[in-house]
N, CA, C and O atoms as CSV, one atom per row, in Angstrom:
chain,resi,resn,atom,element,x,y,z
A,1,MET,N,N,0.857,-1.177,0.000
A,1,MET,CA,C,0.000,0.000,0.000
A,1,MET,C,C,0.897,1.231,0.000
A,1,MET,O,O,1.867,1.292,0.756
A,2,GLY,N,N,0.587,2.197,-0.829
A,2,GLY,CA,C,1.378,3.410,-0.901
A,2,GLY,C,C,0.580,4.616,-0.466
A,2,GLY,O,O,-0.643,4.562,-0.334
A,3,ASN,N,N,1.279,5.687,-0.249
A,3,ASN,CA,C,0.657,6.937,0.135
A,3,ASN,C,C,1.210,7.997,-0.802
A,3,ASN,O,O,2.397,8.317,-0.752
A,4,ARG,N,N,0.367,8.533,-1.643
A,4,ARG,CA,C,0.811,9.482,-2.656
A,4,ARG,C,C,1.387,10.763,-2.047
A,4,ARG,O,O,2.331,11.330,-2.598
A,5,ALA,N,N,0.848,11.218,-0.945
A,5,ALA,CA,C,1.371,12.434,-0.310
A,5,ALA,C,C,2.797,12.205,0.182
A,5,ALA,O,O,3.650,13.080,0.032
A,6,ASP,N,N,3.063,11.045,0.765
A,6,ASP,CA,C,4.422,10.732,1.206
A,6,ASP,C,C,5.370,10.653,0.006
A,6,ASP,O,O,6.486,11.169,0.047
A,7,GLU,N,N,4.909,10.004,-1.050
A,7,GLU,CA,C,5.739,9.844,-2.244
A,7,GLU,C,C,6.078,11.182,-2.893
A,7,GLU,O,O,7.180,11.355,-3.416
A,8,CYS,N,N,5.137,12.133,-2.865
A,8,CYS,CA,C,5.330,13.430,-3.517
A,8,CYS,C,C,5.897,14.499,-2.589
A,8,CYS,O,O,6.239,15.591,-3.042
A,9,GLY,N,N,5.998,14.200,-1.309
A,9,GLY,CA,C,6.531,15.181,-0.361
A,9,GLY,C,C,5.569,16.319,-0.067
A,9,GLY,O,O,5.996,17.427,0.257
A,10,SER,N,N,4.278,16.053,-0.177
A,10,SER,CA,C,3.272,17.088,0.080
A,10,SER,C,C,2.469,16.728,1.322
A,10,SER,O,O,2.646,15.660,1.908
A,11,ASP,N,N,1.591,17.632,1.709
A,11,ASP,CA,C,0.683,17.356,2.816
A,11,ASP,C,C,-0.587,16.675,2.329
A,11,ASP,O,O,-1.127,15.794,2.999
A,12,VAL,N,N,-1.062,17.091,1.153
A,12,VAL,CA,C,-2.292,16.536,0.584
A,12,VAL,C,C,-2.119,16.378,-0.924
A,12,VAL,O,O,-1.656,17.291,-1.607
A,13,GLU,N,N,-2.491,15.223,-1.425
A,13,GLU,CA,C,-2.533,14.945,-2.867
A,13,GLU,C,C,-3.976,14.646,-3.230
A,13,GLU,O,O,-4.569,13.708,-2.697
A,14,ILE,N,N,-4.547,15.435,-4.132
A,14,ILE,CA,C,-5.933,15.253,-4.539
A,14,ILE,C,C,-5.929,14.774,-5.986
A,14,ILE,O,O,-5.358,15.421,-6.864
A,15,TYR,N,N,-6.570,13.638,-6.222
A,15,TYR,CA,C,-6.516,13.009,-7.548
A,15,TYR,C,C,-7.654,12.008,-7.691
A,15,TYR,O,O,-8.307,11.635,-6.716
A,16,ARG,N,N,-7.873,11.586,-8.927
A,16,ARG,CA,C,-8.838,10.517,-9.185
A,16,ARG,C,C,-8.051,9.218,-9.249
A,16,ARG,O,O,-7.090,9.094,-10.009
A,17,ARG,N,N,-8.468,8.262,-8.448
A,17,ARG,CA,C,-7.792,6.967,-8.410
A,17,ARG,C,C,-7.944,6.274,-9.766
A,17,ARG,O,O,-9.013,6.323,-10.375
A,18,ALA,N,N,-6.889,5.638,-10.228
A,18,ALA,CA,C,-6.884,4.959,-11.520
A,18,ALA,C,C,-8.010,3.934,-11.610
A,18,ALA,O,O,-8.307,3.225,-10.648
A,19,LEU,N,N,-8.623,3.874,-12.774
A,19,LEU,CA,C,-9.710,2.929,-13.062
A,19,LEU,C,C,-10.889,3.095,-12.110
A,19,LEU,O,O,-11.574,2.124,-11.787
A,20,SER,N,N,-11.122,4.322,-11.663
A,20,SER,CA,C,-12.169,4.595,-10.693
A,20,SER,C,C,-12.752,5.975,-10.956
A,20,SER,O,O,-12.131,6.804,-11.623
A,21,ILE,N,N,-13.937,6.215,-10.435
A,21,ILE,CA,C,-14.510,7.565,-10.489
A,21,ILE,C,C,-14.315,8.286,-9.165
A,21,ILE,O,O,-14.728,9.436,-9.015
A,22,THR,N,N,-13.689,7.617,-8.204
A,22,THR,CA,C,-13.524,8.156,-6.860
A,22,THR,C,C,-12.385,9.173,-6.806
A,22,THR,O,O,-11.285,8.918,-7.295
A,23,ILE,N,N,-12.668,10.331,-6.204
A,23,ILE,CA,C,-11.636,11.340,-5.987
A,23,ILE,C,C,-11.078,11.148,-4.587
A,23,ILE,O,O,-11.822,11.118,-3.607
A,24,HIS,N,N,-9.761,11.019,-4.507
A,24,HIS,CA,C,-9.064,10.793,-3.247
A,24,HIS,C,C,-8.311,12.042,-2.822
A,24,HIS,O,O,-7.873,12.839,-3.652
A,25,ALA,N,N,-8.170,12.196,-1.526
A,25,ALA,CA,C,-7.298,13.209,-0.931
A,25,ALA,C,C,-6.396,12.455,0.041
A,25,ALA,O,O,-6.777,12.184,1.180
A,26,ASP,N,N,-5.199,12.123,-0.427
A,26,ASP,CA,C,-4.236,11.421,0.423
A,26,ASP,C,C,-3.488,12.426,1.278
A,26,ASP,O,O,-3.043,13.462,0.783
A,27,THR,N,N,-3.348,12.122,2.563
A,27,THR,CA,C,-2.567,12.955,3.469
A,27,THR,C,C,-1.316,12.182,3.879
A,27,THR,O,O,-1.300,10.952,3.898
A,28,ARG,N,N,-0.279,12.933,4.204
A,28,ARG,CA,C,0.976,12.282,4.563
A,28,ARG,C,C,0.833,11.461,5.838
A,28,ARG,O,O,-0.032,11.726,6.673
A,29,THR,N,N,1.682,10.477,5.968
A,29,THR,CA,C,1.689,9.651,7.170
A,29,THR,C,C,1.951,10.549,8.377
A,29,THR,O,O,2.872,11.366,8.368
A,30,GLY,N,N,1.142,10.388,9.400
A,30,GLY,CA,C,1.302,11.200,10.607
A,30,GLY,C,C,0.767,12.609,10.460
A,30,GLY,O,O,1.161,13.495,11.219
A,31,ALA,N,N,-0.122,12.841,9.502
A,31,ALA,CA,C,-0.687,14.180,9.306
A,31,ALA,C,C,-1.358,14.649,10.593
A,31,ALA,O,O,-1.947,13.847,11.317
A,32,PRO,N,N,-1.268,15.956,10.878
A,32,PRO,CA,C,-1.890,16.461,12.108
A,32,PRO,C,C,-3.408,16.308,12.074
A,32,PRO,O,O,-4.032,16.378,11.016
A,33,GLU,N,N,-3.978,16.101,13.237
A,33,GLU,CA,C,-5.425,15.933,13.355
A,33,GLU,C,C,-6.167,17.154,12.814
A,33,GLU,O,O,-7.271,17.012,12.287
A,34,GLU,N,N,-5.588,18.349,12.932
A,34,GLU,CA,C,-6.244,19.560,12.425
A,34,GLU,C,C,-6.477,19.451,10.923
A,34,GLU,O,O,-7.531,19.851,10.428
A,35,LEU,N,N,-5.502,18.913,10.195
A,35,LEU,CA,C,-5.643,18.736,8.748
A,35,LEU,C,C,-6.734,17.714,8.445
A,35,LEU,O,O,-7.601,17.950,7.605
A,36,LEU,N,N,-6.684,16.588,9.129
A,36,LEU,CA,C,-7.676,15.539,8.915
A,36,LEU,C,C,-9.082,16.030,9.259
A,36,LEU,O,O,-10.041,15.738,8.545
A,37,ALA,N,N,-9.195,16.771,10.347
A,37,ALA,CA,C,-10.498,17.298,10.772
A,37,ALA,C,C,-11.032,18.311,9.766
A,37,ALA,O,O,-12.238,18.363,9.526
A,38,TYR,N,N,-10.147,19.120,9.172
A,38,TYR,CA,C,-10.575,20.082,8.156
A,38,TYR,C,C,-11.173,19.345,6.956
A,38,TYR,O,O,-12.225,19.731,6.446
A,39,LEU,N,N,-10.505,18.294,6.514
A,39,LEU,CA,C,-11.012,17.515,5.385
A,39,LEU,C,C,-12.349,16.858,5.730
A,39,LEU,O,O,-13.235,16.757,4.881
A,40,ASP,N,N,-12.490,16.413,6.983
A,40,ASP,CA,C,-13.780,15.882,7.446
A,40,ASP,C,C,-14.854,16.973,7.380
A,40,ASP,O,O,-15.960,16.755,6.885
A,41,GLN,N,N,-14.495,18.140,7.891
A,41,GLN,CA,C,-15.442,19.244,8.021
A,41,GLN,C,C,-15.988,19.704,6.673
A,41,GLN,O,O,-17.156,20.082,6.575
A,42,ILE,N,N,-15.154,19.677,5.634
A,42,ILE,CA,C,-15.630,20.155,4.331
A,42,ILE,C,C,-16.478,19.117,3.605
A,42,ILE,O,O,-17.036,19.402,2.545
A,43,GLY,N,N,-16.578,17.912,4.168
A,43,GLY,CA,C,-17.463,16.918,3.592
A,43,GLY,C,C,-16.797,15.715,2.967
A,43,GLY,O,O,-17.479,14.876,2.379
A,44,LEU,N,N,-15.484,15.603,3.075
A,44,LEU,CA,C,-14.808,14.408,2.573
A,44,LEU,C,C,-14.931,13.297,3.608
A,44,LEU,O,O,-15.008,13.562,4.808
A,45,GLU,N,N,-14.949,12.064,3.140
A,45,GLU,CA,C,-15.107,10.920,4.032
A,45,GLU,C,C,-13.748,10.321,4.369
A,45,GLU,O,O,-12.969,9.976,3.481
A,46,ARG,N,N,-13.475,10.202,5.674
A,46,ARG,CA,C,-12.178,9.694,6.146
A,46,ARG,C,C,-12.150,8.171,6.145
A,46,ARG,O,O,-13.118,7.507,6.518
A,47,HIS,N,N,-11.003,7.637,5.712
A,47,HIS,CA,C,-10.756,6.195,5.730
A,47,HIS,C,C,-9.382,5.968,6.347
A,47,HIS,O,O,-8.458,6.752,6.132
A,48,THR,N,N,-9.257,4.891,7.113
A,48,THR,CA,C,-7.994,4.572,7.780
A,48,THR,C,C,-7.737,3.079,7.674
A,48,THR,O,O,-8.643,2.263,7.840
A,49,VAL,N,N,-6.486,2.738,7.396
A,49,VAL,CA,C,-6.052,1.345,7.403
A,49,VAL,C,C,-4.823,1.271,8.292
A,49,VAL,O,O,-3.831,1.964,8.066
A,50,GLU,N,N,-4.906,0.419,9.310
A,50,GLU,CA,C,-3.763,0.215,10.194
A,50,GLU,C,C,-2.995,-1.004,9.708
A,50,GLU,O,O,-3.569,-2.072,9.496
A,51,THR,N,N,-1.696,-0.829,9.537
A,51,THR,CA,C,-0.837,-1.931,9.124
A,51,THR,C,C,0.123,-2.239,10.269
A,51,THR,O,O,0.075,-1.601,11.320
A,52,ALA,N,N,0.985,-3.215,10.056
A,52,ALA,CA,C,1.998,-3.524,11.072
A,52,ALA,C,C,2.945,-2.341,11.248
A,52,ALA,O,O,3.564,-2.176,12.299
A,53,GLY,N,N,3.045,-1.525,10.208
A,53,GLY,CA,C,3.892,-0.335,10.268
A,53,GLY,C,C,3.045,0.914,10.427
A,53,GLY,O,O,2.426,1.125,11.470
A,54,PRO,N,N,3.019,1.749,9.379
A,54,PRO,CA,C,2.277,3.014,9.496
A,54,PRO,C,C,0.772,2.830,9.419
A,54,PRO,O,O,0.265,1.796,8.984
A,55,VAL,N,N,0.077,3.871,9.858
A,55,VAL,CA,C,-1.374,3.954,9.710
A,55,VAL,C,C,-1.620,4.849,8.502
A,55,VAL,O,O,-1.156,5.989,8.464
A,56,TYR,N,N,-2.348,4.333,7.517
A,56,TYR,CA,C,-2.652,5.107,6.317
A,56,TYR,C,C,-4.023,5.740,6.459
A,56,TYR,O,O,-5.006,5.069,6.776
A,57,THR,N,N,-4.074,7.049,6.218
A,57,THR,CA,C,-5.329,7.778,6.291
A,57,THR,C,C,-5.513,8.540,4.990
A,57,THR,O,O,-4.578,9.171,4.497
A,58,TRP,N,N,-6.709,8.483,4.438
A,58,TRP,CA,C,-7.039,9.240,3.246
A,58,TRP,C,C,-8.501,9.630,3.331
A,58,TRP,O,O,-9.253,9.122,4.163
A,59,HIS,N,N,-8.884,10.533,2.462
A,59,HIS,CA,C,-10.269,10.978,2.370
A,59,HIS,C,C,-10.757,10.756,0.950
A,59,HIS,O,O,-9.968,10.736,0.006
A,60,GLU,N,N,-12.061,10.589,0.809
A,60,GLU,CA,C,-12.684,10.429,-0.500
A,60,GLU,C,C,-13.877,11.364,-0.606
A,60,GLU,O,O,-14.563,11.644,0.377
A,61,ALA,N,N,-14.106,11.842,-1.827
A,61,ALA,CA,C,-15.330,12.596,-2.081
A,61,ALA,C,C,-16.501,11.618,-1.982
A,61,ALA,O,O,-16.399,10.492,-2.469
A,62,PRO,N,N,-17.605,12.023,-1.366
A,62,PRO,CA,C,-18.743,11.117,-1.211
A,62,PRO,C,C,-19.246,10.600,-2.562
A,62,PRO,O,O,-19.392,11.362,-3.517
A,63,GLY,N,N,-19.505,9.306,-2.621
A,63,GLY,CA,C,-19.929,8.672,-3.850
A,63,GLY,C,C,-21.309,9.077,-4.334
A,63,GLY,O,O,-21.629,8.892,-5.509
A,64,HIS,N,N,-22.136,9.629,-3.449
A,64,HIS,CA,C,-23.485,10.035,-3.867
A,64,HIS,C,C,-23.491,11.352,-4.631
A,64,HIS,O,O,-24.507,11.721,-5.220
A,65,LEU,N,N,-22.357,12.069,-4.628
A,65,LEU,CA,C,-22.271,13.333,-5.362
A,65,LEU,C,C,-22.008,13.058,-6.837
A,65,LEU,O,O,-21.404,12.045,-7.191
A,66,THR,N,N,-22.464,13.968,-7.695
A,66,THR,CA,C,-22.142,13.859,-9.116
A,66,THR,C,C,-20.656,14.145,-9.304
A,66,THR,O,O,-19.992,14.635,-8.390
A,67,GLU,N,N,-20.147,13.843,-10.473
A,67,GLU,CA,C,-18.737,14.103,-10.765
A,67,GLU,C,C,-18.406,15.585,-10.602
A,67,GLU,O,O,-17.384,15.929,-10.009
A,68,ASP,N,N,-19.263,16.464,-11.125
A,68,ASP,CA,C,-19.023,17.904,-10.999
A,68,ASP,C,C,-19.074,18.358,-9.540
A,68,ASP,O,O,-18.269,19.194,-9.129
A,69,GLU,N,N,-20.002,17.823,-8.760
A,69,GLU,CA,C,-20.085,18.177,-7.337
A,69,GLU,C,C,-18.832,17.718,-6.589
A,69,GLU,O,O,-18.335,18.429,-5.716
A,70,GLN,N,N,-18.326,16.545,-6.925
A,70,GLN,CA,C,-17.095,16.059,-6.299
A,70,GLN,C,C,-15.928,16.977,-6.627
A,70,GLN,O,O,-15.130,17.309,-5.750
A,71,LYS,N,N,-15.824,17.387,-7.888
A,71,LYS,CA,C,-14.737,18.289,-8.291
A,71,LYS,C,C,-14.825,19.615,-7.543
A,71,LYS,O,O,-13.819,20.133,-7.059
A,72,ARG,N,N,-16.035,20.160,-7.454
A,72,ARG,CA,C,-16.219,21.431,-6.733
A,72,ARG,C,C,-15.824,21.292,-5.272
A,72,ARG,O,O,-15.155,22.164,-4.717
A,73,LEU,N,N,-16.236,20.204,-4.657
A,73,LEU,CA,C,-15.939,19.974,-3.245
A,73,LEU,C,C,-14.435,19.951,-2.991
A,73,LEU,O,O,-13.940,20.661,-2.115
A,74,VAL,N,N,-13.713,19.140,-3.752
A,74,VAL,CA,C,-12.267,19.026,-3.482
A,74,VAL,C,C,-11.521,20.285,-3.886
A,74,VAL,O,O,-10.559,20.669,-3.221
A,75,THR,N,N,-11.945,20.936,-4.963
A,75,THR,CA,C,-11.267,22.164,-5.398
A,75,THR,C,C,-11.470,23.282,-4.389
A,75,THR,O,O,-10.541,24.041,-4.114
A,76,ARG,N,N,-12.669,23.395,-3.835
A,76,ARG,CA,C,-12.940,24.458,-2.857
A,76,ARG,C,C,-12.118,24.297,-1.579
A,76,ARG,O,O,-11.948,25.256,-0.827
A,77,ALA,N,N,-11.611,23.100,-1.334
A,77,ALA,CA,C,-10.771,22.881,-0.155
A,77,ALA,C,C,-9.373,23.468,-0.321
A,77,ALA,O,O,-8.724,23.805,0.669
A,78,VAL,N,N,-8.911,23.591,-1.540
A,78,VAL,CA,C,-7.509,23.954,-1.802
A,78,VAL,C,C,-7.123,25.323,-1.234
A,78,VAL,O,O,-6.113,25.401,-0.534
A,79,PRO,N,N,-7.867,26.414,-1.495
A,79,PRO,CA,C,-7.428,27.712,-0.959
A,79,PRO,C,C,-7.275,27.726,0.565
A,79,PRO,O,O,-6.317,28.300,1.083
A,80,GLY,N,N,-8.206,27.104,1.279
A,80,GLY,CA,C,-8.116,27.062,2.741
A,80,GLY,C,C,-6.896,26.283,3.212
A,80,GLY,O,O,-6.235,26.668,4.176
A,81,LEU,N,N,-6.604,25.187,2.525
A,81,LEU,CA,C,-5.423,24.387,2.871
A,81,LEU,C,C,-4.142,25.174,2.620
A,81,LEU,O,O,-3.228,25.167,3.444
A,82,LEU,N,N,-4.085,25.855,1.472
A,82,LEU,CA,C,-2.902,26.672,1.162
A,82,LEU,C,C,-2.740,27.805,2.165
A,82,LEU,O,O,-1.632,28.090,2.618
A,83,LEU,N,N,-3.842,28.442,2.505
A,83,LEU,CA,C,-3.800,29.539,3.473
A,83,LEU,C,C,-3.310,29.059,4.833
A,83,LEU,O,O,-2.638,29.798,5.553
A,84,ALA,N,N,-3.647,27.823,5.183
A,84,ALA,CA,C,-3.199,27.249,6.459
A,84,ALA,C,C,-1.742,26.796,6.403
A,84,ALA,O,O,-1.189,26.368,7.417
A,85,GLY,N,N,-1.111,26.886,5.221
A,85,GLY,CA,C,0.305,26.569,5.110
A,85,GLY,C,C,0.611,25.155,4.638
A,85,GLY,O,O,1.764,24.725,4.672
A,86,TYR,N,N,-0.408,24.432,4.200
A,86,TYR,CA,C,-0.176,23.070,3.739
A,86,TYR,C,C,0.279,23.054,2.286
A,86,TYR,O,O,-0.084,23.932,1.503
A,87,ILE,N,N,1.062,22.066,1.937
A,87,ILE,CA,C,1.483,21.849,0.554
A,87,ILE,C,C,0.456,20.916,-0.077
A,87,ILE,O,O,0.271,19.783,0.368
A,88,VAL,N,N,-0.209,21.410,-1.124
A,88,VAL,CA,C,-1.320,20.688,-1.733
A,88,VAL,C,C,-1.090,20.565,-3.233
A,88,VAL,O,O,-0.718,21.536,-3.893
A,89,ASN,N,N,-1.311,19.384,-3.762
A,89,ASN,CA,C,-1.307,19.156,-5.201
A,89,ASN,C,C,-2.671,18.613,-5.590
A,89,ASN,O,O,-3.240,17.770,-4.896
A,90,ILE,N,N,-3.190,19.107,-6.712
A,90,ILE,CA,C,-4.468,18.623,-7.231
A,90,ILE,C,C,-4.290,18.418,-8.729
A,90,ILE,O,O,-3.752,19.283,-9.420
A,91,THR,N,N,-4.740,17.283,-9.223
A,91,THR,CA,C,-4.559,16.989,-10.639
A,91,THR,C,C,-5.556,17.783,-11.488
A,91,THR,O,O,-6.641,18.146,-11.033
A,92,ASP,N,N,-5.157,18.035,-12.719
A,92,ASP,CA,C,-5.984,18.833,-13.627
A,92,ASP,C,C,-7.369,18.232,-13.851
A,92,ASP,O,O,-8.341,18.971,-14.006
A,93,ASP,N,N,-7.472,16.916,-13.870
A,93,ASP,CA,C,-8.759,16.296,-14.192
A,93,ASP,C,C,-9.797,16.449,-13.090
A,93,ASP,O,O,-10.976,16.201,-13.339
A,94,VAL,N,N,-9.409,16.846,-11.886
A,94,VAL,CA,C,-10.388,17.065,-10.813
A,94,VAL,C,C,-10.441,18.526,-10.356
A,94,VAL,O,O,-11.212,18.868,-9.460
A,95,PHE,N,N,-9.630,19.381,-10.964
A,95,PHE,CA,C,-9.584,20.794,-10.593
A,95,PHE,C,C,-10.687,21.564,-11.311
A,95,PHE,O,O,-10.850,21.429,-12.523
A,96,ASP,N,N,-11.447,22.373,-10.566
A,96,ASP,CA,C,-12.525,23.196,-11.106
A,96,ASP,C,C,-12.156,24.666,-10.893
A,96,ASP,O,O,-12.298,25.180,-9.784
A,97,PRO,N,N,-11.681,25.354,-11.949
A,97,PRO,CA,C,-11.225,26.750,-11.795
A,97,PRO,C,C,-12.284,27.681,-11.209
A,97,PRO,O,O,-11.956,28.539,-10.391
A,98,ALA,N,N,-13.537,27.531,-11.608
A,98,ALA,CA,C,-14.588,28.413,-11.081
A,98,ALA,C,C,-14.790,28.196,-9.587
A,98,ALA,O,O,-14.971,29.162,-8.845
A,99,ALA,N,N,-14.764,26.953,-9.136
A,99,ALA,CA,C,-14.922,26.654,-7.710
A,99,ALA,C,C,-13.745,27.220,-6.919
A,99,ALA,O,O,-13.922,27.709,-5.803
A,100,TYR,N,N,-12.555,27.156,-7.491
A,100,TYR,CA,C,-11.368,27.709,-6.825
A,100,TYR,C,C,-11.532,29.217,-6.649
A,100,TYR,O,O,-11.295,29.750,-5.565
A,101,GLN,N,N,-11.942,29.905,-7.724
A,101,GLN,CA,C,-12.124,31.362,-7.655
A,101,GLN,C,C,-13.187,31.738,-6.622
A,101,GLN,O,O,-13.016,32.707,-5.883
A,102,GLU,N,N,-14.276,30.980,-6.568
A,102,GLU,CA,C,-15.333,31.249,-5.581
A,102,GLU,C,C,-14.805,31.096,-4.155
A,102,GLU,O,O,-15.095,31.922,-3.290
A,103,ALA,N,N,-14.039,30.050,-3.916
A,103,ALA,CA,C,-13.497,29.814,-2.569
A,103,ALA,C,C,-12.534,30.922,-2.175
A,103,ALA,O,O,-12.546,31.380,-1.032
A,104,VAL,N,N,-11.701,31.355,-3.111
A,104,VAL,CA,C,-10.765,32.457,-2.830
A,104,VAL,C,C,-11.543,33.731,-2.513
A,104,VAL,O,O,-11.214,34.450,-1.569
A,105,ALA,N,N,-12.574,34.005,-3.306
A,105,ALA,CA,C,-13.385,35.206,-3.073
A,105,ALA,C,C,-14.046,35.166,-1.698
A,105,ALA,O,O,-14.113,36.186,-1.013
A,106,GLU,N,N,-14.531,34.001,-1.295
A,106,GLU,CA,C,-15.137,33.878,0.035
A,106,GLU,C,C,-14.118,34.117,1.135
A,106,GLU,O,O,-14.416,34.784,2.125
A,107,ILE,N,N,-12.919,33.579,0.968
A,107,ILE,CA,C,-11.869,33.796,1.965
A,107,ILE,C,C,-11.533,35.273,2.050
A,107,ILE,O,O,-11.405,35.818,3.146
A,108,ARG,N,N,-11.392,35.915,0.925
A,108,ARG,CA,C,-11.093,37.352,0.917
A,108,ARG,C,C,-12.213,38.138,1.583
A,108,ARG,O,O,-11.958,39.094,2.315
A,109,GLY,N,N,-13.444,37.738,1.332
A,109,GLY,CA,C,-14.589,38.424,1.927
A,109,GLY,C,C,-14.628,38.289,3.431
A,109,GLY,O,O,-15.039,39.222,4.122
A,110,HIS,N,N,-14.209,37.152,3.956
A,110,HIS,CA,C,-14.197,36.946,5.401
A,110,HIS,C,C,-13.077,37.726,6.066
A,110,HIS,O,O,-13.190,38.095,7.235
A,111,ARG,N,N,-12.001,37.981,5.341
A,111,ARG,CA,C,-10.882,38.725,5.933
A,111,ARG,C,C,-11.207,40.200,6.069
A,111,ARG,O,O,-10.786,40.839,7.033
A,112,ASN,N,N,-11.941,40.743,5.129
A,112,ASN,CA,C,-12.297,42.152,5.163
A,112,ASN,C,C,-13.733,42.273,4.668
A,112,ASN,O,O,-13.969,42.757,3.561
A,113,PRO,N,N,-14.702,41.833,5.487
A,113,PRO,CA,C,-16.069,41.738,5.012
A,113,PRO,C,C,-16.717,43.063,4.638
A,113,PRO,O,O,-17.567,43.089,3.747
A,114,GLN,N,N,-16.346,44.166,5.288
A,114,GLN,CA,C,-16.982,45.443,4.997
A,114,GLN,C,C,-15.934,46.537,4.859
A,114,GLN,O,O,-15.695,47.286,5.806
A,115,PRO,N,N,-15.303,46.639,3.682
A,115,PRO,CA,C,-14.307,47.691,3.514
A,115,PRO,C,C,-14.975,49.062,3.554
A,115,PRO,O,O,-16.130,49.222,3.159
A,116,THR,N,N,-14.237,50.023,4.030
A,116,THR,CA,C,-14.776,51.384,4.059
A,116,THR,C,C,-14.753,51.954,2.653
A,116,THR,O,O,-14.071,51.419,1.779
A,117,ALA,N,N,-15.483,53.025,2.426
A,117,ALA,CA,C,-15.510,53.653,1.105
A,117,ALA,C,C,-14.121,54.139,0.716
A,117,ALA,O,O,-13.742,54.055,-0.452
A,118,ALA,N,N,-13.352,54.650,1.692
A,118,ALA,CA,C,-12.011,55.150,1.404
A,118,ALA,C,C,-11.089,54.026,0.948
A,118,ALA,O,O,-10.337,54.193,-0.011
A,119,THR,N,N,-11.141,52.876,1.632
A,119,THR,CA,C,-10.266,51.780,1.227
A,119,THR,C,C,-10.742,51.155,-0.067
A,119,THR,O,O,-9.922,50.713,-0.871
A,120,ALA,N,N,-12.035,51.108,-0.287
A,120,ALA,CA,C,-12.546,50.536,-1.536
A,120,ALA,C,C,-12.143,51.391,-2.726
A,120,ALA,O,O,-11.825,50.862,-3.791
A,121,ALA,N,N,-12.154,52.715,-2.555
A,121,ALA,CA,C,-11.795,53.608,-3.650
A,121,ALA,C,C,-10.292,53.608,-3.922
A,121,ALA,O,O,-9.869,53.841,-5.054
A,122,SER,N,N,-9.492,53.350,-2.904
A,122,SER,CA,C,-8.048,53.455,-3.077
A,122,SER,C,C,-7.373,52.143,-3.445
A,122,SER,O,O,-6.179,52.135,-3.745
A,123,THR,N,N,-8.095,51.047,-3.431
A,123,THR,CA,C,-7.472,49.770,-3.755
A,123,THR,C,C,-7.908,49.302,-5.120
A,123,THR,O,O,-9.026,49.569,-5.560
A,124,THR,N,N,-7.020,48.606,-5.778
A,124,THR,CA,C,-7.366,47.987,-7.044
A,124,THR,C,C,-7.502,46.501,-6.804
A,124,THR,O,O,-6.817,45.951,-5.940
A,125,PRO,N,N,-8.357,45.847,-7.537
A,125,PRO,CA,C,-8.537,44.417,-7.313
A,125,PRO,C,C,-7.254,43.650,-7.606
A,125,PRO,O,O,-6.522,43.964,-8.545
A,126,ALA,N,N,-7.004,42.660,-6.799
A,126,ALA,CA,C,-5.845,41.805,-7.029
A,126,ALA,C,C,-6.129,40.912,-8.223
A,126,ALA,O,O,-7.282,40.568,-8.481
A,127,PRO,N,N,-5.078,40.530,-8.959
A,127,PRO,CA,C,-5.319,39.624,-10.084
A,127,PRO,C,C,-5.850,38.292,-9.579
A,127,PRO,O,O,-5.549,37.868,-8.463
A,128,ALA,N,N,-6.632,37.651,-10.406
A,128,ALA,CA,C,-7.190,36.349,-10.033
A,128,ALA,C,C,-6.065,35.354,-9.826
A,128,ALA,O,O,-5.139,35.294,-10.636
A,129,PRO,N,N,-6.126,34.570,-8.752
A,129,PRO,CA,C,-5.063,33.604,-8.517
A,129,PRO,C,C,-5.081,32.527,-9.583
A,129,PRO,O,O,-6.136,32.125,-10.073
A,130,SER,N,N,-3.904,32.076,-9.925
A,130,SER,CA,C,-3.826,30.996,-10.898
A,130,SER,C,C,-3.879,29.671,-10.163
A,130,SER,O,O,-3.726,29.614,-8.942
A,131,ARG,N,N,-4.095,28.627,-10.906
A,131,ARG,CA,C,-4.168,27.290,-10.338
A,131,ARG,C,C,-2.820,26.944,-9.722
A,131,ARG,O,O,-1.784,27.156,-10.353
A,132,PRO,N,N,-2.812,26.406,-8.479
A,132,PRO,CA,C,-1.543,26.018,-7.880
A,132,PRO,C,C,-0.890,24.921,-8.719
A,132,PRO,O,O,-1.555,23.992,-9.178
A,133,ARG,N,N,0.391,25.044,-8.907
A,133,ARG,CA,C,1.125,24.088,-9.714
A,133,ARG,C,C,1.679,22.974,-8.846
A,133,ARG,O,O,2.189,23.237,-7.757
A,134,PRO,N,N,1.588,21.729,-9.310
A,134,PRO,CA,C,2.165,20.625,-8.554
A,134,PRO,C,C,3.672,20.791,-8.411
A,134,PRO,O,O,4.339,21.301,-9.311
A,135,ARG,N,N,4.190,20.366,-7.294
A,135,ARG,CA,C,5.637,20.393,-7.081
A,135,ARG,C,C,6.276,19.308,-7.903
A,135,ARG,O,O,5.699,18.237,-8.093
A,136,THR,N,N,7.439,19.574,-8.380
A,136,THR,CA,C,8.181,18.538,-9.093
A,136,THR,C,C,9.264,18.000,-8.186
A,136,THR,O,O,9.809,18.723,-7.352
A,137,THR,N,N,9.572,16.726,-8.356
A,137,THR,CA,C,10.589,16.113,-7.489
A,137,THR,C,C,11.855,15.883,-8.240
A,137,THR,O,O,12.824,15.376,-7.675
C-alpha cells in the first residue's frame, strides 16, 4: 500500500484513483489531526487502514455526489489548505477553476467583510489567482 502524499513530499494529494470515479485526498503519514479534521469538516469521508507499520489515512469525495459536485468539493478545499500553510497538489482532471475562484473570493470576503468607502476607492482588485502548480521532485 502506498501513500501518494508521502511519495510526492506534500501534505495533501488530490486526484482521481486509476480505473475509478472516486476522488481521493491522500494525506501524509502522521498528518496532524487539524488537517484531517478540516477535510472531514468540508465533507470528505475519512478512511484509515492500520498496518503492522504506518497507519494510512485518506479521504474520498462522497460517492453520492455527481462528478461535478465532487470536483467542486475538493477544489474548494484547496485555498483554505494553502492559506493554512499546507502543501497541496491537485490533478488537472479534478480541478474546477470556477470553484477555486469562488473559494478564494469567500476567503477574501471573510478577511475584510466590509471595507470602508475610502479603502474601496483606493485599492485595485488583485489579479485572479492561478491554479496552484504541482511540485516537481
